[in-house]
Every structure is written in structure tokens, then in C-alpha cells.
C-alpha positions as CSV (number, residue, x, y, z in Angstrom):
1,M,-10.3,11.5,5.5
2,I,-7.0,11.6,4.1
3,N,-6.5,11.2,0.2
4,V,-3.9,8.8,-0.8
5,G,-4.7,9.1,-4.5
6,G,-3.3,11.3,-7.1
7,L,0.5,11.3,-7.0
8,D,2.2,8.0,-6.9
9,W,3.9,7.2,-3.6
10,T,6.0,4.3,-2.4
11,A,5.8,2.2,0.9
12,K,9.3,1.6,2.0
13,Q,9.4,-1.8,3.9
14,S,11.6,-2.9,6.7
15,N,12.5,-6.0,4.6
16,G,14.0,-3.9,1.9
17,W,11.1,-4.1,-0.4
18,R,9.2,-1.2,-1.8
19,A,5.7,-1.1,-3.1
20,T,4.8,2.0,-5.4
21,F,1.1,2.8,-5.6
22,D,-0.8,4.6,-8.4
23,L,-4.2,5.1,-6.6
24,V,-7.5,6.7,-7.3
25,Q,-9.6,7.4,-4.4
26,D,-13.4,8.0,-4.6
27,A,-15.7,10.1,-2.4
28,D,-16.4,7.0,-0.1
29,G,-12.7,6.4,0.3
30,K,-12.7,3.2,-1.9
31,L,-9.4,2.7,-3.6
32,K,-8.5,1.3,-7.1
33,G,-5.4,1.5,-9.2
34,S,-2.1,-0.4,-9.7
35,A,1.1,-1.3,-7.7
36,K,4.8,-2.2,-8.5
37,A,7.0,-3.8,-6.1
38,G,10.8,-4.0,-6.2
39,H,13.8,-5.1,-4.0
40,P,15.4,-2.6,-3.7
41,V,14.9,-0.6,-7.1
42,E,14.3,-3.4,-9.7
43,I,10.6,-3.9,-10.5
44,V,9.9,-7.5,-9.6
45,F,6.1,-7.6,-9.5
46,S,3.3,-5.7,-10.8
47,G,-0.3,-5.8,-9.5
48,T,-3.8,-4.5,-9.3
49,V,-5.3,-2.9,-6.2
50,N,-8.4,-5.0,-5.1
51,H,-11.2,-2.2,-5.2
52,D,-13.5,-4.3,-3.1
53,R,-11.1,-4.4,-0.1
54,S,-8.9,-1.5,-0.4
55,K,-10.2,1.9,1.4
56,V,-9.4,4.8,3.5
57,V,-11.3,5.4,6.7
58,G,-10.4,8.6,8.7
59,D,-6.6,8.7,8.9
60,S,-6.3,4.8,8.2
61,V,-5.6,3.1,5.1
62,L,-6.1,-0.6,3.8
63,I,-4.5,-1.5,0.4
64,V,-4.8,-5.0,-0.9
65,V,-2.9,-5.9,-4.1
66,D,-3.4,-8.8,-6.2
67,W,0.2,-9.5,-7.4
68,A,0.7,-10.7,-10.9
69,S,2.6,-13.7,-9.3
70,G,-0.6,-15.0,-7.8
71,S,0.0,-13.6,-4.1
72,R,-2.0,-11.0,-2.4
73,G,-0.4,-8.2,-0.4
74,V,-2.0,-6.4,2.4
75,Y,-0.8,-2.9,3.5
76,S,-2.4,-1.5,6.6
77,G,-1.4,1.9,8.0
78,N,-2.2,5.0,9.8
79,L,-1.4,8.7,9.4
80,N,1.3,9.6,12.1
81,L,1.7,13.2,13.5
82,E,4.1,14.2,10.8
83,R,1.4,13.2,8.2
84,V,3.3,10.2,7.1
85,L,1.5,6.9,6.7
86,V,3.2,4.0,8.7
87,G,1.9,0.4,9.0
88,V,2.4,-3.2,8.4
89,S,2.4,-5.3,5.4
90,F,2.3,-9.1,4.8
91,D,1.4,-11.8,2.1
92,E,-2.1,-12.9,2.8
93,A,-1.1,-16.5,2.6
94,H,1.6,-16.0,5.2
95,P,0.4,-13.3,7.6
96,G,2.9,-14.5,10.3
97,S,5.7,-13.0,8.3
98,Q,5.3,-9.2,8.4
99,A,7.3,-6.2,7.6
100,T,6.8,-2.5,8.8
101,W,6.5,0.2,6.2
102,F,6.4,4.1,5.9
103,S,5.3,6.2,3.0
104,D,8.0,8.0,1.1
105,R,5.9,11.4,1.5
106,S,3.3,13.0,3.7
107,F,-0.3,13.4,3.1
């Protein structure tokens, strides 16, 4: 199981937005922490990682963020061969509008 906790990291999205995560991962892979989103560098939203839904399983990650704006962001990804997380993100209320993303560091 990969560990995405510890150092902050950023998901760079194809729509120009960036989400920076400050995560703690427990032994079972459950995640908690906080997130900030900006476009491209100005912080626009802050949020809390939903501990009940966010987790790591093997080389896959699911991060659900309850944004202060009232929306809920979903980030689903997998580790690629270069050990960079790549995936898709969307607002849970509008799942048809998606952006791809990749992590700014390897794991």
C-alpha cells in the first residue's frame, strides 16, 4: 500500500485548478486531513478530507473533500509506473464534468 500522508502534495488538474492535500494515513489506509484549492495559485477554497470515504487501497487512492463552499470534491487515482499518482476529479454534484490530474511528486 502506498503512503500519501506526511508531506503536502498537489494534484495538478487539466482544467487549471490545483488541490493541495495535507493528509494523515492510518495503518488501514484511511485518510484524514485538509485541502486547499486554487486557480492557478490563489487559494480559493479550503476543505476537510472526509475520513469516512477517503482511503488508499494498494496503489489506488480515493480522496473526498468537503469544501467550505458546500461542494464535495472527489479525487480518484492510481500510481503509474513512474510512481506518480494520476486520476480524475469531479464535483460530486456534477460528476459529468471531470478533470484529469497528476501529483506534483512521486510516492
